[in-house]
C-alpha positions in Angstrom: 77.5 44.5 67.2 78.5 48.1 67.9 76.2 51.0 67.8 77.5 53.5 65.2 76.2 57.0 65.2 76.2 58.7 61.8 76.6 62.4 62.4 75.3 64.4 59.4 75.5 68.2 59.3 73.6 69.9 56.4 73.1 73.5 55.2 71.3 74.4 51.9 71.8 70.9 50.5 68.4 70.3 49.0 69.9 69.1 45.7 71.7 66.0 47.1 70.5 65.4 50.7 67.9 62.8 49.9 70.4 60.7 48.0 72.8 61.0 50.9 70.3 60.0 53.5 69.1 57.1 51.4 72.7 55.8 51.3 72.9 55.9 55.1 69.7 54.0 55.5 70.9 51.3 53.0 73.9 50.4 55.2 74.4 46.7 55.8 75.5 47.4 59.3 72.2 47.1 61.3 72.8 49.0 64.5 72.8 52.6 63.5 71.9 56.0 65.0 71.2 58.9 62.7 72.0 62.4 64.0 71.2 65.3 61.6 72.1 68.9 62.4 70.8 71.5 60.1 73.2 74.5 60.3 70.8 77.3 59.4 69.5 76.3 56.0 67.6 78.8 54.0 66.2 76.4 51.4 64.0 73.3 51.6 66.7 71.1 53.3 65.0 71.0 56.8 61.6 70.0 55.2 63.3 67.3 53.2 65.0 65.9 56.3 61.8 66.1 58.3 60.0 64.1 55.6 62.7 61.5 55.5 63.1 60.9 59.2 59.3 61.0 59.6 58.8 58.0 57.3 57.7 54.8 59.1 60.1 52.8 57.0 63.1 55.0 58.0 62.1 55.0 61.7 61.9 51.2 61.7 65.3 51.0 59.9 66.9 53.0 62.7 64.7 51.6 65.4 63.7 55.2 66.3 67.4 56.1 67.0 67.0 59.4 65.1 67.9 62.9 66.2 67.2 65.9 64.1 68.0 69.4 65.3 67.8 72.7 63.4 70.2 75.4 64.6 68.8 78.9 64.5 71.7 80.3 62.5 74.6 79.1 60.5 77.7 78.5 62.7 79.9 76.6 60.4 80.6 72.9 59.6 83.0 72.5 62.5 80.3 73.6 65.0 77.7 71.4 63.4 80.0 68.3 63.6 80.9 69.0 67.2 77.3 69.6 68.2 76.1 66.4 66.4 78.8 64.4 68.1 77.7 65.7 71.5 74.1 64.5 70.7 75.2 61.1 69.5 75.2 57.9 71.7 77.5 55.5 69.9 81.0 54.8 70.9 81.8 54.8 67.2 81.0 57.8 65.1 80.8 57.9 61.3 80.7 61.4 59.8 79.0 62.3 56.5 78.7 65.4 54.3 75.3 66.1 52.9 76.4 66.3 49.2 78.3 63.0 49.4 77.2 59.3 49.6 78.0 56.1 51.4 78.6 52.8 49.6 76.3 50.2 51.2 79.1 48.3 53.1 81.0 51.4 54.3 80.1 51.2 58.0 80.4 47.4 58.1 83.9 47.4 56.6 85.2 50.3 58.6 83.8 49.2 61.9 85.4 45.8 61.6 88.7 47.4 60.7 88.9 49.9 63.5 87.7 47.4 66.1 90.5 45.0 65.1 93.1 47.8 65.6 94.3 50.3 68.1 93.4 53.2 65.9 91.1 56.0 67.1 90.5 57.5 63.6 90.0 55.6 60.4 89.4 56.7 56.8 88.9 54.8 53.6 89.6 55.0 49.9 87.3 57.4 48.1 85.4 57.2 44.8 84.7 60.5 43.1 81.2 60.9 41.6 79.5 63.8 39.7 76.2 65.6 40.3 74.3 62.6 38.8 76.2 60.0 40.9 78.4 58.8 38.1 81.9 57.6 38.9 84.4 60.2 37.6 87.4 59.1 39.6 89.6 58.6 36.5 88.2 61.3 34.2 87.8 64.4 36.3 91.2 66.2 36.9 90.5 66.7 40.6 89.2 63.2 40.9 92.5 61.9 39.4 94.5 64.0 41.8 92.6 62.8 44.9 92.9 59.2 43.7 96.6 59.5 43.0 97.2 60.9 46.5 95.3 58.0 48.2 96.9 55.3 46.0 100.3 56.6 47.0 99.8 56.4 50.8 101.7 53.1 50.9 104.7 54.8 49.4 105.3 57.0 52.5 107.1 55.9 55.7 103.8 55.9 57.5 100.2 57.1 57.0 101.2 60.1 59.1 103.7 61.2 56.5 101.2 61.0 53.8 98.8 63.0 55.9 101.4 65.7 56.5 102.0 66.0 52.7 98.3 66.4 51.8 94.8 65.8 53.2 94.6 62.2 52.0 91.4 61.7 54.0 89.8 63.9 51.3 86.8 64.8 53.4 85.5 65.0 57.0 82.7 62.7 55.8 85.3 60.0 55.3 86.0 59.8 59.0 85.1 57.0 61.4 86.3 57.7 64.9 86.1 56.4 68.4 84.3 58.8 70.8 87.3 58.7 73.1 89.3 60.6 70.5 87.1 63.7 70.9 87.9 63.7 74.6 91.6 63.9 73.8 91.9 66.2 70.9 89.0 68.6 71.7 87.0 68.1 68.5 86.9 70.3 65.4 88.4 73.8 65.5 86.8 76.8 63.8 88.5 76.7 60.4 86.5 77.7 57.4 87.8 75.2 55.0 90.3 72.7 56.4 88.9 71.7 59.8 89.1 68.1 58.5 92.8 68.2 57.9 93.4 70.0 61.2 91.4 67.4 63.0 93.2 64.5 61.4 96.7 66.0 62.1 95.8 66.7 65.8 94.4 63.2 66.0 97.6 61.8 64.7 99.4 63.2 67.8 97.3 60.8 69.8 97.3 57.7 67.7 98.3 56.7 64.1 95.3 57.0 61.7 94.1 53.8 60.0 93.8 53.8 56.2 91.4 51.3 54.8 92.1 50.7 51.1 88.5 49.6 50.3 86.3 52.2 48.7 84.1 53.4 51.6 83.1 56.9 50.6 81.7 58.6 47.5 82.8 62.2 47.3 80.7 64.3 45.0 82.5 66.7 42.7 80.2 69.6 41.6 80.4 73.3 40.8 80.0 74.5 44.4 82.6 72.3 46.1 84.3 74.5 48.7 87.8 73.5 47.7 87.3 75.3 44.3 87.4 78.7 46.1 90.1 78.1 48.7 93.0 80.3 47.5 94.5 82.6 50.1 92.3 81.4 52.9 93.5 77.8 52.5 97.1 78.9 52.7 96.5 81.0 55.8 94.6 78.2 57.5 97.1 75.6 56.4 100.0 77.5 58.0 98.0 77.7 61.3 97.3 73.9 61.1 101.0 73.0 60.6 102.1 75.4 63.3 99.8 73.6 65.7 101.2 70.2 64.7 104.8 71.2 64.7 104.6 73.0 68.0 103.2 69.9 69.6 106.0 67.8 68.2 108.6 70.3 69.4 107.2 70.2 72.9 107.0 66.4 72.7 103.3 66.6 73.4 102.2 63.5 71.5 101.3 59.9 72.4 101.6 58.3 68.9 105.0 56.6 68.9 105.3 57.0 65.1 103.9 60.5 64.8 106.3 62.2 62.2 108.9 64.1 64.1 112.7 64.3 64.6 112.7 62.0 67.7 110.4 59.4 66.3 111.9 59.4 62.8 115.5 60.6 63.1 117.0 61.5 59.8 113.8 60.5 57.9 111.8 63.4 59.2 114.4 66.0 58.3 114.9 64.5 54.8 111.1 64.5 54.2 110.7 68.1 55.5 113.3 69.3 53.0 111.8 67.3 50.1 108.3 68.6 50.8 109.4 72.2 51.2 108.3 72.5 54.8 111.6 73.1 56.5 111.1 76.9 56.8 107.8 76.5 58.6 109.3 73.9 60.9 112.2 76.2 61.8 110.1 79.2 62.6 107.5 77.3 64.6 107.8 78.5 68.2 107.6 76.3 71.3 105.0 78.5 72.8 101.3 77.3 72.8 99.1 78.3 69.8 
């Protein structure tokens, strides 16, 4: 059985963090390491984590494979994820956001799937829940949109095309990855909002992502979700993310033999770019490094 390190950044998450930590402890996959990085919280989050990881029951559950580090100041989710991954010991790393939750069989399902594939990054279907943990996948407008995007992944020429169209991974917390991927794509970059989409697209240059249709993540929709305040920043970051991907494709700096591009998908790529309205960005992307 593989050791899976769960890397868990948190910052001012006192409302949901205990529910999230409990869901990790309840995983059916036995061999786990828990790595918690507090990114400069100013509420009771560090105290709640300290109480949780100090429990004899929790320490037995993880066989004392628990790391908890409090950063002196907030440096952003990208930094907290990178730092937590550096602290982790597992060859497989499962990420989690502190306001979300794992179904009990998440890690067991995803570990089996990725180990039976050549993928370096896997993500699963997502269930949307509200602040109380109730399933709102089909009743919340955002939940319905996310669900629609994931249900339609099979309609694209590849998972990669679906990922170019929108962030079908939904959340960084939905990632399970091989440690070796970090050595090849450099980890998370300092984007404020879409570090997850950027990471997934750059990972796609290395190997095709694996989509697991089983529900393996519960994404919590609440009033303070960051995507609700994206606006102009998202557009600016999105353009940078696509420029990075398109520049690598133009320079043929990719290993994934089916990464969306004109050489790997002649004709199909051009048609898709036009249909999705991304032709202009492709045409102005320079061949120079970002």
